[in-house]
C-alpha positions in Angstrom: -6.3 13.2 31.8 -5.6 11.4 28.7 -2.2 9.8 27.9 -0.7 7.9 24.9 2.6 6.3 25.3 4.2 4.6 22.1 6.9 2.0 22.3 8.6 -0.5 20.0 10.2 1.6 17.3 14.0 1.2 16.5 16.6 0.7 13.8 15.7 -2.2 11.6 17.1 -3.5 8.3 14.7 -3.5 5.2 12.5 -6.3 4.9 12.1 -6.8 8.6 9.1 -6.3 10.9 8.2 -4.2 13.9 5.4 -4.1 16.3 4.6 -0.7 17.6 2.4 -0.3 20.8 0.2 2.6 22.1 -0.7 2.3 25.6 -3.6 4.5 26.7 -4.7 5.8 30.0 -7.7 8.1 30.9 -9.5 6.7 27.9 -11.1 3.6 26.9 -9.9 2.3 23.5 -12.9 -0.1 23.2 -15.1 3.0 23.0 -13.1 5.3 20.9 -11.2 5.4 17.8 -7.6 5.1 17.6 -5.4 6.0 14.7 -1.6 5.8 13.9 0.2 8.5 11.9 3.8 9.0 10.8 5.9 11.9 9.9 9.2 12.0 8.0 11.5 15.0 8.5 10.1 17.9 6.3 6.9 16.2 5.5 3.3 16.1 6.7 1.9 13.9 9.1 0.0 11.2 7.5 -2.6 8.8 8.6 -1.4 5.0 8.4 -4.0 3.0 10.1 -7.1 3.5 12.0 -9.2 1.4 14.1 -12.7 2.3 15.4 -14.7 1.8 18.4 -16.2 -1.3 16.9 -12.8 -2.7 16.1 -13.2 -2.1 12.5 -9.8 -1.5 11.1 -8.8 0.6 7.9 -5.4 1.0 6.2 -4.6 3.3 3.1 -4.5 1.3 0.1 -0.7 2.0 -0.5 0.0 0.3 2.7 -2.5 -2.7 2.8 -0.6 -5.9 3.2 2.2 -4.8 5.2 0.4 -2.4 8.0 -2.0 -4.0 10.6 -3.8 -2.2 13.4 -5.1 -4.1 16.3 -6.0 -3.3 19.7 -6.2 -5.3 23.0 -9.1 -4.0 25.2 -7.9 -5.7 28.5 -4.6 -3.9 28.2 -6.1 -0.8 26.7 -3.4 -0.7 24.0 -3.3 -0.4 20.3 -0.7 -1.9 18.1 0.6 -1.3 14.7 2.4 -4.3 13.0 4.6 -3.3 10.0 6.1 -6.0 7.7 8.4 -6.0 5.0 9.8 -2.7 6.2 11.1 -0.2 3.4 13.5 2.7 4.0 10.7 4.9 3.1 8.9 3.8 6.1 11.6 5.7 8.3 9.6 8.2 10.3 8.3 9.1 13.8 5.0 7.2 14.4 2.3 8.6 16.6 -0.8 7.5 17.8 -3.8 9.5 18.0 -7.2 9.1 19.8 -10.7 10.4 19.1 -10.1 11.0 15.3 -11.6 9.6 12.3 -10.5 9.1 8.6 -9.4 12.6 7.3 -9.7 14.2 10.9 -7.3 14.0 13.7 -8.3 13.6 17.4 -7.0 16.0 20.1 -4.8 13.5 21.8 -1.5 12.5 20.5 1.5 10.5 21.9 4.9 11.6 22.0 5.9 9.4 19.1 8.5 6.6 18.5 11.2 6.6 15.9 11.2 3.9 13.2 14.4 3.7 11.1 14.8 1.4 8.2 18.1 0.7 6.8 18.6 -0.3 3.3 
């Protein structure tokens, strides 16, 4: 049974940083792709970062320089570091397993809320 549990969200002022965590069980992140998505109210869920089984990381051009995805194989946890947060980053952030760029995988976490105040 695959479980993904996100944590690390919260309320932060614009310009601040957050590191989100996605702890996985029932699946090995060292052998599978892991993505981070976000969804703001009334908007679609968008990919913000992906790390593949070979640890190659990718971030949309619009977010490069502020969003970084990493993973810790020993902890079986993926991370999303977000720097220089902006109010428009306010969303629920989800991790997703076994997807690829342009295709979501079947496993989702419950999400963690990130709210950025101006």
